[in-house]
C-alpha positions as CSV (number, residue, x, y, z in Angstrom):
1,X,-58.7,234.6,38.2
2,X,-60.8,237.7,37.5
3,X,-64.1,238.9,38.9
4,X,-66.3,241.7,37.5
5,X,-69.3,242.9,39.5
6,X,-71.6,245.7,38.3
7,X,-75.0,245.4,39.9
8,X,-77.8,247.5,41.4
9,X,-80.4,246.3,43.9
10,X,-83.0,248.3,45.9
11,X,-84.2,247.1,49.2
12,X,-86.7,249.6,50.7
13,X,-84.9,253.0,50.8
14,X,-81.5,251.3,50.5
15,X,-79.8,251.1,47.1
16,X,-76.9,248.8,46.6
17,X,-74.9,250.1,43.6
18,X,-71.7,248.0,43.3
19,X,-69.2,248.4,40.5
20,X,-65.8,246.8,40.9
21,X,-63.4,244.4,39.1
22,X,-60.3,242.7,40.3
23,X,-57.8,240.1,39.1
24,X,-56.5,239.5,42.6
25,X,-56.8,236.1,44.3
26,X,-57.5,237.6,47.7
27,X,-60.1,240.5,47.8
28,X,-61.3,242.3,50.9
29,X,-64.5,244.3,51.2
30,X,-64.5,246.7,54.1
31,X,-67.5,248.7,55.3
32,X,-69.6,249.5,58.3
33,X,-72.6,247.4,59.4
34,X,-75.5,247.8,57.0
35,X,-73.5,249.2,54.1
36,X,-74.3,246.3,51.7
37,X,-71.3,244.0,52.2
38,X,-73.3,240.8,52.8
39,X,-75.9,241.6,50.1
40,X,-73.0,241.9,47.6
41,X,-71.7,238.4,48.5
42,X,-75.3,236.9,48.4
43,X,-75.7,238.4,44.9
44,X,-72.5,236.8,43.7
45,X,-73.6,233.5,45.3
46,X,-77.0,233.7,43.7
47,X,-78.9,233.9,47.0
48,X,-80.0,237.4,46.2
49,X,-81.0,238.6,42.7
50,X,-79.9,242.1,41.7
51,X,-82.4,244.3,39.9
52,X,-79.9,245.0,37.1
53,X,-76.3,244.5,36.1
54,X,-73.8,241.7,35.5
55,X,-71.7,239.3,37.6
56,X,-68.8,237.7,35.7
57,X,-66.2,235.3,37.2
58,X,-63.3,234.1,35.2
59,X,-65.1,235.0,31.9
60,X,-68.2,233.0,33.0
61,X,-71.4,235.0,33.3
62,X,-73.3,234.2,36.5
63,X,-75.8,237.0,36.1
64,X,-76.8,239.3,33.3
65,X,-80.2,241.0,33.6
66,X,-80.2,242.1,29.9
67,X,-79.4,238.6,28.6
68,X,-81.8,237.0,31.2
69,X,-78.9,235.0,32.7
70,X,-79.3,234.1,36.4
71,X,-77.6,230.8,37.2
72,X,-78.9,228.9,40.2
73,X,-76.6,228.9,43.3
74,X,-75.6,225.3,42.8
75,X,-74.6,226.0,39.1
76,X,-72.3,228.9,40.0
77,X,-69.5,226.9,41.6
78,X,-69.3,229.4,44.4
79,X,-68.5,228.5,48.0
80,X,-70.2,230.6,50.7
81,X,-68.9,230.5,54.3
82,X,-71.6,232.0,56.4
83,X,-71.0,233.8,59.7
84,X,-72.5,230.9,61.7
85,X,-70.9,228.3,59.4
86,X,-74.3,226.8,58.5
87,X,-73.3,223.2,59.3
88,X,-76.1,220.5,59.3
89,X,-76.5,219.9,63.1
90,X,-77.7,216.3,62.8
91,X,-74.9,215.3,60.4
92,X,-71.4,214.1,61.4
93,X,-68.3,216.0,60.4
94,X,-67.6,213.6,57.5
95,X,-71.2,213.7,56.3
96,X,-71.2,217.5,56.4
97,X,-68.0,217.6,54.3
98,X,-69.6,215.1,51.8
99,X,-72.9,217.0,51.5
100,X,-72.0,219.0,48.3
101,X,-70.2,216.2,46.5
102,X,-71.7,214.6,43.3
103,X,-69.1,212.0,42.4
104,X,-69.2,208.2,42.9
105,X,-69.4,206.9,46.5
106,X,-65.7,205.9,46.4
107,X,-64.6,209.2,44.9
108,X,-66.6,211.0,47.6
109,X,-65.1,209.0,50.4
110,X,-61.6,209.6,49.0
111,X,-62.3,213.3,48.8
112,X,-63.7,213.5,52.3
113,X,-60.6,211.7,53.7
114,X,-58.4,214.2,51.8
115,X,-60.2,217.1,53.4
116,X,-60.1,215.5,56.9
117,X,-56.3,215.4,56.5
118,X,-55.9,218.9,55.0
119,X,-58.0,220.6,57.7
120,X,-56.6,218.6,60.6
121,X,-59.9,217.0,61.5
122,X,-58.6,213.5,62.2
123,X,-60.5,211.9,65.1
124,X,-63.5,214.2,64.7
125,X,-65.1,212.4,61.8
126,X,-68.1,211.0,63.8
127,X,-68.7,214.1,65.9
128,X,-71.7,216.4,65.4
129,X,-71.2,220.2,65.0
130,X,-72.5,220.8,68.5
131,X,-69.6,218.7,69.9
132,X,-67.0,220.9,68.2
133,X,-65.2,224.1,69.1
134,X,-65.7,227.3,67.1
135,X,-62.3,226.8,65.3
136,X,-63.2,223.1,64.5
137,X,-66.6,224.2,63.1
138,X,-64.9,226.7,60.9
139,X,-62.5,224.1,59.6
140,X,-65.4,221.7,58.8
141,X,-67.3,224.4,57.0
142,X,-64.3,225.3,54.9
143,X,-63.5,221.7,54.2
144,X,-67.1,221.2,52.9
145,X,-66.6,224.2,50.6
146,X,-63.1,223.1,49.4
147,X,-64.2,219.5,48.8
148,X,-66.0,220.5,45.6
149,X,-63.3,223.0,44.4
150,X,-65.3,226.2,43.8
151,X,-64.0,228.9,41.5
152,X,-64.7,231.5,44.3
153,X,-65.0,231.3,48.0
154,X,-67.0,234.0,49.8
155,X,-66.3,234.7,53.5
156,X,-69.0,236.6,55.3
157,X,-67.5,238.2,58.5
158,X,-66.1,234.7,59.4
159,X,-64.6,235.9,62.7
160,X,-67.2,238.4,64.0
161,X,-68.5,236.2,66.8
162,X,-65.1,235.2,68.2
163,X,-63.0,236.6,71.1
164,X,-59.8,238.4,70.2
165,X,-57.3,235.6,71.0
166,X,-59.4,233.0,69.0
167,X,-59.9,235.5,66.2
168,X,-56.2,236.0,65.7
169,X,-55.5,232.3,65.8
170,X,-58.2,231.4,63.3
171,X,-57.3,234.3,60.9
172,X,-53.8,232.8,60.7
173,X,-55.2,229.3,60.3
174,X,-57.5,230.4,57.5
175,X,-54.7,232.2,55.6
176,X,-52.6,229.0,55.8
177,X,-55.5,226.7,54.8
178,X,-56.2,228.8,51.8
179,X,-52.6,229.2,50.8
180,X,-52.7,226.6,48.0
181,X,-56.2,227.4,46.8
182,X,-55.9,228.8,43.3
183,X,-59.3,230.4,43.1
184,X,-60.6,233.8,44.2
185,X,-61.4,234.4,47.9
186,X,-63.6,237.4,48.8
187,X,-63.9,238.3,52.5
188,X,-66.2,241.0,53.8
189,X,-65.6,242.6,57.2
190,X,-66.1,245.8,59.2
191,X,-62.7,245.1,60.8
192,X,-59.8,247.0,59.1
193,X,-57.1,244.8,60.7
194,X,-58.7,241.6,59.3
195,X,-58.9,242.9,55.7
196,X,-55.4,244.4,55.9
197,X,-54.0,241.1,57.0
198,X,-56.0,239.0,54.5
199,X,-56.5,240.9,51.2
200,X,-54.3,241.9,48.3
201,X,-57.0,244.1,46.8
202,X,-59.4,246.1,48.9
203,X,-62.9,247.5,48.1
204,X,-64.3,250.1,50.5
205,X,-68.1,250.4,50.6
206,X,-70.0,253.3,52.1
207,X,-73.8,253.4,52.1
208,X,-74.1,250.8,49.3
209,X,-71.5,252.3,46.9
210,X,-67.8,251.7,46.3
211,X,-66.0,254.6,48.0
212,X,-62.5,253.5,47.0
213,X,-60.7,250.5,45.6
214,X,-57.2,249.3,44.9
215,X,-54.2,247.5,46.3
216,X,-54.8,247.1,50.0
217,X,-51.6,248.6,51.4
218,X,-51.7,251.5,49.0
219,X,-55.3,252.2,49.9
220,X,-54.5,252.3,53.6
221,X,-51.6,254.7,52.8
222,X,-53.6,256.9,50.5
223,X,-57.4,256.3,51.0
224,X,-58.5,259.0,48.5
225,X,-62.0,259.4,50.0
226,X,-63.1,260.5,53.5
227,X,-65.2,257.4,53.9
228,X,-62.3,255.2,53.0
229,X,-60.0,257.0,55.4
230,X,-62.5,256.7,58.2
231,X,-63.0,253.0,57.6
232,X,-59.2,252.4,57.5
233,X,-58.8,254.0,60.9
234,X,-58.3,257.8,60.4
235,X,-59.7,259.8,63.3
236,X,-59.0,263.4,62.4
237,X,-60.7,265.3,59.5
238,X,-61.0,268.9,58.5
239,X,-62.7,270.7,55.6
240,X,-60.2,272.8,53.7
241,X,-60.1,276.1,52.0
242,X,-57.4,275.7,49.3
243,X,-55.5,279.0,48.8
244,X,-52.9,277.7,46.4
245,X,-51.3,274.5,45.1
246,X,-49.4,274.0,48.4
247,X,-51.4,275.8,51.0
248,X,-54.8,275.3,52.6
249,X,-56.7,276.4,55.6
250,X,-57.8,273.5,57.7
251,X,-61.1,275.0,58.7
252,X,-62.1,272.6,61.5
253,X,-58.6,272.7,63.0
254,X,-58.1,276.4,62.9
255,X,-54.7,276.3,61.3
256,X,-53.1,276.7,57.9
257,X,-51.0,273.8,56.5
258,X,-48.3,274.1,53.9
259,X,-47.3,271.0,51.8
260,X,-44.4,270.1,49.5
261,X,-46.8,267.9,47.5
262,X,-49.3,269.7,45.3
263,X,-52.8,269.7,46.8
264,X,-55.2,268.4,44.1
265,X,-57.9,270.8,43.1
266,X,-60.7,268.3,44.0
267,X,-59.4,267.9,47.6
268,X,-62.2,268.8,50.0
269,X,-60.8,267.5,53.2
270,X,-57.5,266.8,55.0
271,X,-57.2,263.7,57.1
272,X,-54.6,262.8,59.7
273,X,-54.1,259.6,61.6
274,X,-54.0,259.9,65.4
275,X,-50.6,258.1,65.7
276,X,-48.7,260.3,63.3
277,X,-48.4,263.6,65.2
278,X,-44.9,264.6,66.4
279,X,-44.8,266.3,69.9
280,X,-42.9,269.6,70.0
281,X,-41.6,271.5,73.1
282,X,-40.6,275.1,72.6
283,X,-41.2,277.5,69.7
284,X,-44.0,277.1,67.2
285,X,-43.0,276.1,63.6
286,X,-44.7,275.3,60.4
287,X,-47.7,272.9,60.3
288,X,-48.2,272.8,64.1
289,X,-51.2,273.0,66.3
290,X,-51.2,274.3,69.9
291,X,-51.5,271.5,72.5
292,X,-54.7,272.5,74.2
293,X,-55.9,269.5,76.1
294,X,-59.6,268.7,76.5
295,X,-59.1,265.2,78.0
296,X,-57.2,262.0,77.9
297,X,-57.7,258.2,78.4
298,X,-55.2,255.7,79.5
299,X,-55.6,252.3,77.7
300,X,-53.5,249.1,78.3
301,X,-51.1,249.8,75.4
302,X,-51.4,253.5,74.7
303,X,-52.5,256.9,76.0
304,X,-55.2,258.8,74.0
305,X,-55.2,262.6,74.1
306,X,-58.1,264.8,72.9
307,X,-57.3,268.4,71.9
308,X,-59.3,271.5,71.2
309,X,-58.9,272.7,67.6
310,X,-57.5,276.3,67.5
311,X,-60.3,277.7,65.3
312,X,-63.1,276.3,67.5
313,X,-61.4,277.4,70.7
314,X,-60.3,280.9,69.6
315,X,-62.8,281.8,66.9
316,X,-60.0,283.0,64.7
317,X,-61.1,285.0,61.7
318,X,-61.5,282.9,58.6
319,X,-62.1,279.6,60.5
320,X,-65.1,277.9,61.7
321,X,-66.2,278.8,65.3
322,X,-68.5,275.7,65.6
323,X,-67.6,272.1,65.1
324,X,-68.4,270.8,61.6
325,X,-69.8,267.5,62.8
326,X,-72.4,266.2,60.4
327,X,-73.3,263.3,62.8
328,X,-72.2,262.1,66.3
329,X,-70.1,259.3,65.0
330,X,-68.3,261.2,62.3
331,X,-66.2,264.4,62.5
332,X,-65.7,265.5,66.1
333,X,-64.8,268.9,67.6
334,X,-61.6,267.5,69.1
335,X,-58.4,266.2,67.5
336,X,-57.2,262.8,68.6
337,X,-53.5,262.0,69.4
338,X,-52.7,258.4,70.3
339,X,-49.4,257.7,71.9
340,X,-48.1,254.2,72.1
341,X,-46.8,252.8,75.4
342,X,-43.1,253.0,74.7
343,X,-43.4,256.7,74.0
344,X,-45.4,257.6,77.1
345,X,-42.3,257.7,79.3
346,X,-41.0,260.7,77.3
347,X,-44.2,262.6,78.1
348,X,-44.0,261.6,81.7
349,X,-40.4,263.0,81.8
350,X,-40.9,266.2,79.8
351,X,-44.6,266.9,80.4
352,X,-47.2,267.7,77.8
353,X,-45.8,269.2,74.6
354,X,-46.4,272.8,73.6
355,X,-47.5,271.9,70.0
356,X,-48.2,268.9,67.8
357,X,-46.6,268.9,64.4
358,X,-48.3,267.4,61.3
359,X,-45.8,265.4,59.3
360,X,-46.3,266.7,55.7
361,X,-46.0,263.3,54.1
362,X,-48.7,261.9,56.4
363,X,-51.4,264.5,55.6
364,X,-54.2,262.8,53.6
365,X,-55.7,264.6,50.7
366,X,-59.3,263.5,50.5
367,X,-62.4,264.0,48.4
């Protein structure tokens, strides 16, 4: 399967400008609320019409503004699983599943029975959606989509309204139910764990544009852009002053970092994940920051520490004396160090470290 989306759509002051292609069967789209994820899916499904561009699935053009092609939703062979599942409330399970079928009565009945078996809905055929659990409703909605064998299935935040236990259970069920589906599945989410678990390819959206894209595990390891790093869970960022190929001042952290890897010339930021610091007791070495504690929080499975950057604290020459936060939810004037429960005992025994060391291989070079 292959999908190629290159579209623009303006909605008030917001501009959706999507440009991506993938040959993967499982694609994740990750982004914050309001970044354009759902609008992208609705454009692929034909619910929204882009202002310009093209949408091509498996060589079949669904939309092309220049050629005046805009197939109706029912002609696109695209299945859309809405957040609330959008089941017909007055129709039974079996009638909901049959709703999109266009074969003979006998063929439709056979297909519905097949979907009932596949999605483990035996005994629920005559029930209404209101009599089903959240997981059962999801299976009915997916059975209805799979009954007519679409080329693409679109999943729009399918787990957003569920509690954590049910969410984990249904994620696994969904992966298993889609295991033998040969078409493309695109899932949008603001939850990085969901897309990591589900997708082979990942597209990161920031404010209506593709911030980064590529193989999911590689993108988590090397997110390339600051927006992608933030959305994949990175907490610590610093603007840099690159002094040579292997050295840069981390302006917001108040230290200089040296790397074996060459720092690309277009690098504007360092990123560092909160779990990757190594505590050091004793003398200061290379790529370390002084442990100057501002506060901490004990969580069920980890302890979070928040540290003063050296440049902010000391006003060292050549470094920023004020936090570089551009907004309250973005860069902060503290560094985050998250310690998992099994390592907390070491800290309780030895006390707080003198320094935290940046692992050179874990420093993210970001645009």
